[in-house]
MOPAC internal coordinates of N, CA, C and O (Angstrom, degrees):
PM7 1SCF
backbone

  N    0.0000 0     0.00 0     0.00 0    0    0    0
  C    1.4511 1     0.00 0     0.00 0    1    0    0
  C    1.5309 1   110.78 1     0.00 0    2    1    0
  O    1.2310 1   121.03 1   129.87 1    3    2    1
  N    1.3304 1   115.64 1   -50.13 1    3    2    1
  C    1.4569 1   120.09 1  -178.53 1    5    3    2
  C    1.5304 1   110.90 1   -66.18 1    6    5    3
  O    1.2310 1   120.64 1   142.67 1    7    6    5
  N    1.3239 1   116.37 1   -37.33 1    7    6    5
  C    1.4579 1   120.77 1   179.50 1    9    7    6
  C    1.5265 1   111.04 1   -63.73 1   10    9    7
  O    1.2310 1   120.30 1   143.09 1   11   10    9
  N    1.3259 1   117.04 1   -36.91 1   11   10    9
  C    1.4653 1   120.71 1   179.07 1   13   11   10
  C    1.5283 1   110.70 1   -67.72 1   14   13   11
  O    1.2310 1   120.24 1   140.40 1   15   14   13
  N    1.3208 1   117.15 1   -39.60 1   15   14   13
  C    1.4631 1   120.46 1   178.95 1   17   15   14
  C    1.5184 1   110.19 1   -65.66 1   18   17   15
  O    1.2310 1   120.50 1   136.81 1   19   18   17
  N    1.3342 1   116.64 1   -43.19 1   19   18   17
  C    1.4626 1   120.78 1  -179.87 1   21   19   18
  C    1.5294 1   110.09 1   -65.17 1   22   21   19
  O    1.2310 1   119.64 1   137.93 1   23   22   21
  N    1.3129 1   118.29 1   -42.07 1   23   22   21
  C    1.4594 1   122.07 1   178.16 1   25   23   22
  C    1.5271 1   110.64 1   -62.44 1   26   25   23
  O    1.2310 1   120.74 1   137.49 1   27   26   25
  N    1.3280 1   116.19 1   -42.51 1   27   26   25
  C    1.4707 1   119.94 1   178.05 1   29   27   26
  C    1.5193 1   110.85 1   -62.65 1   30   29   27
  O    1.2310 1   120.24 1   137.18 1   31   30   29
  N    1.3238 1   117.15 1   -42.82 1   31   30   29
  C    1.4618 1   120.71 1  -178.86 1   33   31   30
  C    1.5237 1   111.21 1   -67.75 1   34   33   31
  O    1.2310 1   119.75 1   143.69 1   35   34   33
  N    1.3356 1   118.09 1   -36.31 1   35   34   33
  C    1.4634 1   120.66 1   178.14 1   37   35   34
  C    1.5256 1   111.31 1   -66.08 1   38   37   35
  O    1.2310 1   120.79 1   142.97 1   39   38   37
  N    1.3258 1   116.09 1   -37.03 1   39   38   37
  C    1.4582 1   119.55 1  -177.86 1   41   39   38
  C    1.5190 1   112.78 1   -77.94 1   42   41   39
  O    1.2310 1   120.47 1   148.09 1   43   42   41
  N    1.3307 1   116.70 1   -31.91 1   43   42   41
  C    1.4645 1   118.45 1  -172.58 1   45   43   42
  C    1.5175 1   112.47 1  -117.96 1   46   45   43
  O    1.2310 1   119.34 1  -151.92 1   47   46   45
  N    1.3291 1   118.87 1    28.08 1   47   46   45
  C    1.4657 1   120.16 1  -179.03 1   49   47   46
  C    1.5221 1   112.89 1   -64.29 1   50   49   47
  O    1.2310 1   118.10 1   147.14 1   51   50   49
  N    1.3487 1   121.22 1   -32.86 1   51   50   49
  C    1.4724 1   117.62 1   177.28 1   53   51   50
  C    1.5320 1   112.72 1   -63.37 1   54   53   51
  O    1.2310 1   120.31 1   141.72 1   55   54   53
  N    1.3336 1   117.01 1   -38.28 1   55   54   53
  C    1.4568 1   120.11 1   179.07 1   57   55   54
  C    1.5202 1   111.35 1   -68.78 1   58   57   55
  O    1.2310 1   120.67 1   139.41 1   59   58   57
  N    1.3331 1   116.32 1   -40.59 1   59   58   57
  C    1.4578 1   119.91 1   178.12 1   61   59   58
  C    1.5219 1   110.99 1   -65.44 1   62   61   59
  O    1.2310 1   120.49 1   139.43 1   63   62   61
  N    1.3305 1   116.67 1   -40.57 1   63   62   61
  C    1.4645 1   120.44 1   178.49 1   65   63   62
  C    1.5230 1   110.83 1   -65.75 1   66   65   63
  O    1.2310 1   120.02 1   139.11 1   67   66   65
  N    1.3194 1   117.58 1   -40.89 1   67   66   65
  C    1.4686 1   120.64 1   177.95 1   69   67   66
  C    1.5258 1   111.04 1   -62.88 1   70   69   67
  O    1.2310 1   120.25 1   139.19 1   71   70   69
  N    1.3221 1   117.12 1   -40.81 1   71   70   69
  C    1.4640 1   120.12 1   178.58 1   73   71   70
  C    1.5261 1   110.57 1   -66.58 1   74   73   71
  O    1.2310 1   120.30 1   137.42 1   75   74   73
  N    1.3199 1   117.03 1   -42.58 1   75   74   73
  C    1.4593 1   120.71 1   179.46 1   77   75   74
  C    1.5260 1   111.56 1   -64.06 1   78   77   75
  O    1.2310 1   120.22 1   136.80 1   79   78   77
  N    1.3271 1   117.18 1   -43.20 1   79   78   77
  C    1.4611 1   120.89 1   178.43 1   81   79   78
  C    1.5268 1   111.27 1   -66.44 1   82   81   79
  O    1.2310 1   119.97 1   144.66 1   83   82   81
  N    1.3220 1   117.66 1   -35.34 1   83   82   81
  C    1.4681 1   120.38 1   177.03 1   85   83   82
  C    1.5225 1   110.84 1   -63.80 1   86   85   83
  O    1.2310 1   120.33 1   135.52 1   87   86   85
  N    1.3148 1   116.97 1   -44.48 1   87   86   85
  C    1.4626 1   120.87 1   177.65 1   89   87   86
  C    1.5213 1   109.98 1   -62.76 1   90   89   87
  O    1.2310 1   120.01 1   138.06 1   91   90   89
  N    1.3204 1   117.59 1   -41.94 1   91   90   89
  C    1.4583 1   121.40 1   179.79 1   93   91   90
  C    1.5272 1   111.39 1   -62.73 1   94   93   91
  O    1.2310 1   120.08 1   137.77 1   95   94   93
  N    1.3318 1   117.44 1   -42.23 1   95   94   93
  C    1.4659 1   121.00 1   179.31 1   97   95   94
  C    1.5313 1   110.41 1   -65.42 1   98   97   95
  O    1.2310 1   119.82 1   140.25 1   99   98   97
  N    1.3234 1   117.95 1   -39.75 1   99   98   97
  C    1.4644 1   120.99 1   178.63 1  101   99   98
  C    1.5237 1   110.44 1   -63.82 1  102  101   99
  O    1.2310 1   120.09 1   138.65 1  103  102  101
  N    1.3235 1   117.44 1   -41.35 1  103  102  101
  C    1.4662 1   121.14 1   178.67 1  105  103  102
  C    1.5237 1   110.39 1   -64.91 1  106  105  103
  O    1.2310 1   120.22 1   135.69 1  107  106  105
  N    1.3311 1   117.19 1   -44.31 1  107  106  105
  C    1.4623 1   120.21 1   179.59 1  109  107  106
  C    1.5271 1   110.65 1   -63.92 1  110  109  107
  O    1.2310 1   120.06 1   140.03 1  111  110  109
  N    1.3286 1   117.49 1   -39.97 1  111  110  109
  C    1.4616 1   120.78 1   178.68 1  113  111  110
  C    1.5310 1   110.85 1   -62.71 1  114  113  111
  O    1.2310 1   120.52 1   134.58 1  115  114  113
  N    1.3335 1   116.60 1   -45.42 1  115  114  113
  C    1.4584 1   119.83 1  -179.93 1  117  115  114
  C    1.5240 1   111.65 1   -64.94 1  118  117  115
  O    1.2310 1   119.99 1   141.89 1  119  118  117
  N    1.3256 1   117.62 1   -38.11 1  119  118  117
  C    1.4596 1   120.28 1   176.83 1  121  119  118
  C    1.5259 1   110.52 1   -65.48 1  122  121  119
  O    1.2310 1   119.90 1   142.16 1  123  122  121
  N    1.3271 1   117.79 1   -37.84 1  123  122  121
  C    1.4514 1   121.58 1   176.09 1  125  123  122
  C    1.5178 1   112.09 1   -63.73 1  126  125  123
  O    1.2310 1   120.70 1   139.35 1  127  126  125
  N    1.3354 1   116.27 1   -40.65 1  127  126  125
  C    1.4622 1   119.98 1   177.46 1  129  127  126
  C    1.5261 1   111.04 1   -63.21 1  130  129  127
  O    1.2310 1   120.28 1   138.62 1  131  130  129
  N    1.3256 1   117.07 1   -41.38 1  131  130  129
  C    1.4700 1   119.94 1   177.77 1  133  131  130
  C    1.5231 1   111.23 1   -64.86 1  134  133  131
  O    1.2310 1   120.70 1   138.24 1  135  134  133
  N    1.3298 1   116.27 1   -41.76 1  135  134  133
  C    1.4604 1   118.96 1   177.48 1  137  135  134
  C    1.5230 1   111.30 1   -63.16 1  138  137  135
  O    1.2310 1   120.56 1   139.25 1  139  138  137
  N    1.3187 1   116.54 1   -40.75 1  139  138  137
  C    1.4609 1   120.69 1  -179.87 1  141  139  138
  C    1.5286 1   110.86 1   -63.54 1  142  141  139
  O    1.2310 1   120.84 1   141.97 1  143  142  141
  N    1.3139 1   116.01 1   -38.03 1  143  142  141
  C    1.4521 1   120.27 1  -176.63 1  145  143  142
  C    1.5277 1   112.01 1   -74.65 1  146  145  143
  O    1.2310 1   120.00 1   137.77 1  147  146  145
  N    1.3309 1   117.60 1   -42.23 1  147  146  145
  C    1.4571 1   120.60 1  -170.66 1  149  147  146
  C    1.5343 1   113.79 1  -103.48 1  150  149  147
  O    1.2310 1   120.29 1   154.01 1  151  150  149
  N    1.3028 1   117.04 1   -25.99 1  151  150  149
  C    1.4714 1   120.23 1  -176.21 1  153  151  150
  C    1.5276 1   109.05 1  -134.30 1  154  153  151
  O    1.2310 1   120.77 1  -108.23 1  155  154  153
  N    1.3063 1   116.13 1    71.77 1  155  154  153
  C    1.4674 1   121.44 1  -173.96 1  157  155  154
  C    1.5273 1   112.25 1   -60.97 1  158  157  155
  O    1.2310 1   120.01 1   138.53 1  159  158  157
  N    1.3302 1   117.59 1   -41.47 1  159  158  157
  C    1.4680 1   121.09 1  -177.78 1  161  159  158
  C    1.5337 1   110.62 1   -65.77 1  162  161  159
  O    1.2310 1   120.38 1   141.32 1  163  162  161
  N    1.3204 1   116.88 1   -38.68 1  163  162  161
  C    1.4662 1   120.39 1   178.04 1  165  163  162
  C    1.5215 1   110.66 1   -64.98 1  166  165  163
  O    1.2310 1   120.94 1   142.48 1  167  166  165
  N    1.3372 1   115.82 1   -37.52 1  167  166  165
  C    1.4659 1   119.00 1  -179.81 1  169  167  166
  C    1.5152 1   111.49 1   -66.89 1  170  169  167
  O    1.2310 1   119.82 1   148.08 1  171  170  169
  N    1.3345 1   117.95 1   -31.92 1  171  170  169
  C    1.4624 1   119.95 1   175.25 1  173  171  170
  C    1.5242 1   110.31 1   -62.41 1  174  173  171
  O    1.2310 1   120.36 1   139.48 1  175  174  173
  N    1.3161 1   116.92 1   -40.52 1  175  174  173
  C    1.4635 1   120.67 1   177.76 1  177  175  174
  C    1.5253 1   111.19 1   -65.73 1  178  177  175
  O    1.2310 1   120.24 1   143.86 1  179  178  177
  N    1.3174 1   117.15 1   -36.14 1  179  178  177
  C    1.4678 1   120.47 1   176.59 1  181  179  178
  C    1.5272 1   109.60 1   -64.48 1  182  181  179
  O    1.2310 1   120.14 1   139.63 1  183  182  181
  N    1.3343 1   117.34 1   -40.37 1  183  182  181
  C    1.4633 1   120.25 1   178.04 1  185  183  182
  C    1.5294 1   110.81 1   -63.00 1  186  185  183
  O    1.2310 1   120.61 1   138.70 1  187  186  185
  N    1.3342 1   116.45 1   -41.30 1  187  186  185
  C    1.4636 1   119.54 1   177.38 1  189  187  186
  C    1.5290 1   111.20 1   -63.10 1  190  189  187
  O    1.2310 1   120.29 1   140.30 1  191  190  189
  N    1.3050 1   117.05 1   -39.70 1  191  190  189
  C    1.4670 1   120.78 1   179.55 1  193  191  190
  C    1.5298 1   110.96 1   -65.74 1  194  193  191
  O    1.2310 1   120.49 1   139.40 1  195  194  193
  N    1.3169 1   116.67 1   -40.60 1  195  194  193
  C    1.4629 1   120.13 1   178.58 1  197  195  194
  C    1.5257 1   110.07 1   -65.37 1  198  197  195
  O    1.2310 1   120.30 1   137.32 1  199  198  197
  N    1.3331 1   117.02 1   -42.68 1  199  198  197
  C    1.4648 1   120.66 1   178.36 1  201  199  198
  C    1.5295 1   110.87 1   -62.96 1  202  201  199
  O    1.2310 1   120.54 1   138.55 1  203  202  201
  N    1.3343 1   116.57 1   -41.45 1  203  202  201
  C    1.4648 1   119.54 1   177.92 1  205  203  202
  C    1.5238 1   110.87 1   -63.48 1  206  205  203
  O    1.2310 1   120.15 1   140.77 1  207  206  205
  N    1.3179 1   117.32 1   -39.23 1  207  206  205
  C    1.4681 1   120.62 1   177.43 1  209  207  206
  C    1.5104 1   112.25 1   -64.10 1  210  209  207
  O    1.2310 1   120.63 1   138.58 1  211  210  209
  N    1.3360 1   116.41 1   -41.42 1  211  210  209
  C    1.4677 1   120.27 1   178.78 1  213  211  210
  C    1.5261 1   110.43 1   -65.11 1  214  213  211
  O    1.2310 1   120.44 1   137.77 1  215  214  213
  N    1.3329 1   116.76 1   -42.23 1  215  214  213
  C    1.4657 1   119.79 1   177.43 1  217  215  214
  C    1.5284 1   111.41 1   -62.88 1  218  217  215
  O    1.2310 1   120.41 1   137.06 1  219  218  217
  N    1.3290 1   116.83 1   -42.94 1  219  218  217
  C    1.4595 1   120.44 1   179.40 1  221  219  218
  C    1.5218 1   110.94 1   -60.04 1  222  221  219
  O    1.2310 1   120.31 1   133.06 1  223  222  221
  N    1.3331 1   117.02 1   -46.94 1  223  222  221
  C    1.4660 1   120.60 1  -179.37 1  225  223  222
  C    1.5300 1   110.16 1   -64.20 1  226  225  223
  O    1.2310 1   119.96 1   139.96 1  227  226  225
  N    1.3341 1   117.69 1   -40.04 1  227  226  225
  C    1.4691 1   120.54 1   178.68 1  229  227  226
  C    1.5195 1   111.74 1   -62.61 1  230  229  227
  O    1.2310 1   120.60 1   131.91 1  231  230  229
  N    1.3347 1   116.45 1   -48.09 1  231  230  229
  C    1.4616 1   119.78 1   179.61 1  233  231  230
  C    1.5231 1   111.53 1   -65.29 1  234  233  231
  O    1.2310 1   119.98 1   143.62 1  235  234  233
  N    1.3304 1   117.63 1   -36.38 1  235  234  233
  C    1.4583 1   120.90 1   178.22 1  237  235  234
  C    1.5298 1   110.39 1   -64.23 1  238  237  235
  O    1.2310 1   120.33 1   136.12 1  239  238  237
  N    1.3278 1   116.97 1   -43.88 1  239  238  237
  C    1.4678 1   119.70 1   179.27 1  241  239  238
  C    1.5249 1   111.40 1   -65.13 1  242  241  239
  O    1.2310 1   120.10 1   141.39 1  243  242  241
  N    1.3280 1   117.41 1   -38.61 1  243  242  241
  C    1.4689 1   120.28 1   177.08 1  245  243  242
  C    1.5274 1   110.23 1   -64.30 1  246  245  243
  O    1.2310 1   120.35 1   136.79 1  247  246  245
  N    1.3294 1   116.93 1   -43.21 1  247  246  245
  C    1.4662 1   120.41 1   178.89 1  249  247  246
  C    1.5271 1   110.98 1   -63.85 1  250  249  247
  O    1.2310 1   119.87 1   140.09 1  251  250  249
  N    1.3252 1   117.86 1   -39.91 1  251  250  249
  C    1.4638 1   120.54 1   178.05 1  253  251  250
  C    1.5225 1   111.17 1   -66.72 1  254  253  251
  O    1.2310 1   120.06 1   143.68 1  255  254  253
  N    1.3245 1   117.48 1   -36.32 1  255  254  253
  C    1.4616 1   121.09 1   176.98 1  257  255  254
  C    1.5162 1   110.71 1   -64.30 1  258  257  255
  O    1.2310 1   120.28 1   134.73 1  259  258  257
  N    1.3292 1   117.06 1   -45.27 1  259  258  257
  C    1.4696 1   120.85 1   178.22 1  261  259  258
  C    1.5281 1   110.31 1   -63.39 1  262  261  259
  O    1.2310 1   120.10 1   137.93 1  263  262  261
  N    1.3141 1   117.42 1   -42.07 1  263  262  261
  C    1.4735 1   121.21 1   179.03 1  265  263  262
  C    1.5215 1   110.36 1   -62.53 1  266  265  263
  O    1.2310 1   120.32 1   138.63 1  267  266  265
  N    1.3274 1   117.00 1   -41.37 1  267  266  265
  C    1.4658 1   120.61 1   179.65 1  269  267  266
  C    1.5250 1   110.98 1   -65.09 1  270  269  267
  O    1.2310 1   120.55 1   139.28 1  271  270  269
  N    1.3089 1   116.55 1   -40.72 1  271  270  269
  C    1.4662 1   119.77 1   179.55 1  273  271  270
  C    1.5221 1   110.86 1   -66.41 1  274  273  271
  O    1.2310 1   119.88 1   137.78 1  275  274  273
  N    1.3355 1   117.84 1   -42.22 1  275  274  273
  C    1.4613 1   121.07 1  -178.74 1  277  275  274
  C    1.5231 1   112.37 1   -68.27 1  278  277  275
  O    1.2310 1   119.96 1   146.77 1  279  278  277
  N    1.3086 1   117.69 1   -33.23 1  279  278  277
  C    1.4731 1   120.07 1  -176.20 1  281  279  278
  C    1.5234 1   113.27 1   -94.86 1  282  281  279
  O    1.2310 1   119.94 1   179.04 1  283  282  281
  N    1.3234 1   117.72 1    -0.96 1  283  282  281
  C    1.4726 1   118.95 1  -179.31 1  285  283  282
  C    1.5356 1   109.64 1   -76.23 1  286  285  283
  O    1.2310 1   121.52 1   -26.56 1  287  286  285
  N    1.3149 1   114.70 1   153.44 1  287  286  285
  C    1.4565 1   121.18 1   178.32 1  289  287  286
  C    1.5196 1   109.54 1   -74.08 1  290  289  287
  O    1.2310 1   119.88 1   -39.87 1  291  290  289
  N    1.3255 1   117.83 1   140.13 1  291  290  289
  C    1.4799 1   118.99 1   177.07 1  293  291  290
  C    1.5313 1   109.87 1   -69.89 1  294  293  291
  O    1.2310 1   121.57 1   -33.11 1  295  294  293
  N    1.3246 1   114.60 1   146.89 1  295  294  293
  C    1.4721 1   120.37 1   179.06 1  297  295  294
  C    1.5120 1   109.31 1   -75.34 1  298  297  295
  O    1.2310 1   120.76 1   -37.40 1  299  298  297
  N    1.3357 1   116.16 1   142.60 1  299  298  297
  C    1.4630 1   121.78 1   178.58 1  301  299  298
  C    1.5264 1   109.61 1  -106.91 1  302  301  299
  O    1.2310 1   120.01 1  -136.14 1  303  302  301
  N    1.3259 1   117.58 1    43.86 1  303  302  301
  C    1.4576 1   121.67 1  -178.87 1  305  303  302
  C    1.5236 1   112.17 1   -81.43 1  306  305  303
  O    1.2310 1   119.49 1   164.12 1  307  306  305
  N    1.3056 1   118.57 1   -15.88 1  307  306  305
  C    1.4613 1   121.25 1  -174.34 1  309  307  306
  C    1.4915 1   112.77 1   -80.07 1  310  309  307
  O    1.2310 1   120.10 1   180.00 1  311  310  309

């Protein structure tokens, strides 16, 4: 019995993960709607935090790109 469940989970983990993430996104969306309705000022702070996170990730990726370019070996095609 347990072996069949484990085999099923190994074969269909992408579908299970997609379903779990969908449920998680729906819960987060509903919590955001409740915050927007009842605690508008708090939701503004959440928006600022999300924007700061997006900026941080963008700047980090740009810095990693520059670091990769500077540390890469020059091509010897010439």
